[in-house]
N, C-alpha and C positions, 0 to 999 in steps of 0.2 A: 323071347320066351322066358320060362321062368329060371332061376339060376346063371340066365348069362345076363353079365353086365353090359351096357349099351357102350358104344365104340365112340371114345371122344377122341375127335381129333387133335392134337397139340404137339404147335414144332419142339421141337427140343430146345434147351436155353440158348446154345450156337446159333440154330438159325433164328430164334425170336432177334436177336442180337443184329444177324443180317439184315432182317428185313427193317429193322428200327433204320439203321445206316442207310439202305437204299432208300426209304421214302426220305431221309433227308436229302440225298441228292438229288433226288427228282424234284423234289420242291425246288428248290435252289436252282436246278438247270430252268425249271417254269418262271421262274422269278427276272433269271437273267435274259428269257426270250419273250418277255412280256406278256406272257397265260395267263401268269399265277394272279389272283387280288390280290392287291397292296394290303400290308393292314391298315385298320382303319386310325385316321389321325384325328385326334380328340377335338371338338369343337372350339374354336377361337374363341377365347375369354372376350366377352361382349365390351365393349370403349367404356372405360371409364366415364362414370358420369360426370358433367362439366362442374366443376368447382360452384357454390352457391355464388353469388355475390353479395348477399347477407353477409358471408363469411368473413368474405374480405375488406366489409365495412369495419370500420371499429367499434368498440360499444356504444352506448351513448352515451355514458357517463366520460368517456375518455374525448369524444367528439365536443362535449360540453366544457371540459377542463381545457382542450385546446382553445375554443373558442373565445374564453374567460382569458386564457393568457394572451392572446393578440391582443384585447382588449386592454389589460391592463399595459401592456409593451407600447401600444398607440399612445394610450392617456398619460404616460410618464415623457413624450416625447414633451416639449417644450410648445408651447400653446402657440398657432399660426395661422393666421387667414388662410394661407395656401394648404393646407393641412389636408392631402386627399381624402381621407376617410372623413366626411359629413357625420357618419352612424357615433364615432367615436366620442366621448364626453369628458371633462376634466373632472376629476375627480373632484376637486376642493371647490371650484364655482359651478359644477354642471354645466358648462357651457357647450353647444354641440359644435366640434372642433370645425373649422371649414365655411361657418354660415356669419361670420364676422363682417361688418360693413365700416368703415373709417373713412372720415375726412383727413386726409392729408394736405394740412394747411399749416405748414413748420413757419413759413414767411410772416404770415399775419399774426403766428401765435408770439412770436418776437415783437413784433409792431403795435401790439395791443395793449402790451402790458411794460410801466415803467415806475416805479411805485413814487408816488410823491405825498410824504406825508402832509397833514394837515398845518395850516401855519399856525403861531400861535400868538395871539394880540390882548390885550387891554380893555377891559371898561367898565362900567361902573354898575353894580347890580342894585335893586329896589331900594336897598339901605342905604346906598353912597357909598360902599364899598367896593376897591378896586379887586378886581377878578382875574384871574389869565383864564383865556377862554381861546380852545384848539379848534379851528377849520375843520370840516370833512378833509379826509385825504384820497388820496385819487389811485387807481382805476375804483371806484366804485363796483358793487358787482353785478348793478344792471348794466351800467358804462361800460363796462368789459364786455358782457356778452351783444350788446348791439353792435360794438368793435369786431369782435369775432365773424359776427352772421352778417352785416352789414343792414341790417336790419333799422328801417329809421323813422318810419312808422307808427303811428299812433303817440306822438307826443302832445302830452297832457298838461305842458309847464312839468313842473318835478312828479313824474311821472313814478309811481310806485312798482314794483313788480305786476303784484296783485293786479293792478287799474291797468297796466299794458298788456296784461294776460284780457282779461276782460274785451278791450276793444279792438283786439288782435279775433276774437274769438268771435266778436259781432261781424267783424269783416270776413271770416270764413278761411283765417290763415292758422289756424289750431288743427290738434288733431289728438288720439289719447295713444298714438301708436309711436314708440320711440325712432326716431330719425336722425340720424347722423348730420351734423350741422344744424342741430334744431335747436330751442333755447328751452330746458324742461325749468318751470314755475312751481316752486312750493309752496303751499300755503299757508295764509298767514299764522304765525304758532309763538301766542306772546308768550306762552310758558317759555319757549327757546330762545326768546331775545328774536323773534322775526315777526312783528307785527305787519309789517308789510309784504310778507313773503319773500322769498331769496329766488334770483334764476341761477341756473347752471349750463355751461354750453355742453352739449353732446358731442363728442368727441367718436366716440365708438357706438356700435349696441350689436349685442350678440344674444341671439333667442339659443333660452336654456331648456332642457329634456324637459322639465316639471311646464312649461309654456309662461316663466318671469324670463325677464331680459336682464343680460348682465352690460350695462354699460359703462364706459370709460369718460368722465367728466372735469371739467376745467372750472374755477371758478374763483371770485376775488373777494376780499373781504368778510370770509368765513369768521375773521374774529376780531371784527370792526378795527381793523389797523390797515385796512386794504392790501395785506399779503396772500399769494399767489396759491392757491392749492391747485398742484397738475397733474393729471393722469390718476383720481381717484374713480377708483369701481364702487359702485353701487348696485343694488339687484332691484327690479323695478315688477311690481305685479300689476301687471294692467286689470285685471279683476279686483281688485280693491283699491287700485291708484297707491300703491304706498310702495315708499322708497326708504331703504334700507344703505346706511354706507356701509362698506366693508373692510375699506381702506382709509389712510390721510387722517387731519387731523379731527375728523367728523365721527371716523370709527368706530370711536371708545362710546361713543353715544347717541349717534344718530338713526333713531331704532324704525322703521313705521311711522317716520313724517309724511303727511299727507302729500301730493302733487296734483294741481290744475290738469295739466297737461304740458303739450307742446307748441310752444309759437316757432313757425314755417319761414321760411324767407317768402 
């Protein structure tokens, strides 16, 4: 009706306080009795994503550095035919470590060399003048090579190294592949004082990473005085059949000498 205010039901402040306390007590009782709905618990966080294996691997640059360090450490070790890492390479000679093949003939080495200087005699020259003549020293290079290998074939009188190789080649006893225990014959070279060639005994063969070979050789009469050059190292290129001395008395000048091949037992 006009002029009449609507009735508002409102509990006095004291009553509201008591209702709030009653509601709290009722809720607590229900929770203890198991009838009240428990407060919602946030969903458990999803499991952490597995760490990527790519993250566990070292960066490419680090892996390369580690590999390079390993190679340097292996290559710095003294060369030995028993080195297990066949991929390691001697930084100076290029030799693939663990691949060398050698002949163990220490007893033969001693038996085949005993220096005997040539005897000096006198004779008349064409003008009737007396002159001194010195004979050959021993062992000559070919004599020594025959002794080391026990190869007694192709004796053609005073056989030269070139003649020996040609005869052995006709008999199928030569190869172009370095072989321990064989005789490598250097071709005739008048400019270097080898008009009949020169034989060397192959003690050891080592393949190089670039396709060449490092050979350990022994030979006599390199100075025309029948002295012994033992365990010299040479590099042999099978594509060009050229030999370069790396050590020994010939190391300072013997570069790219032509090789005929290797005489086998």
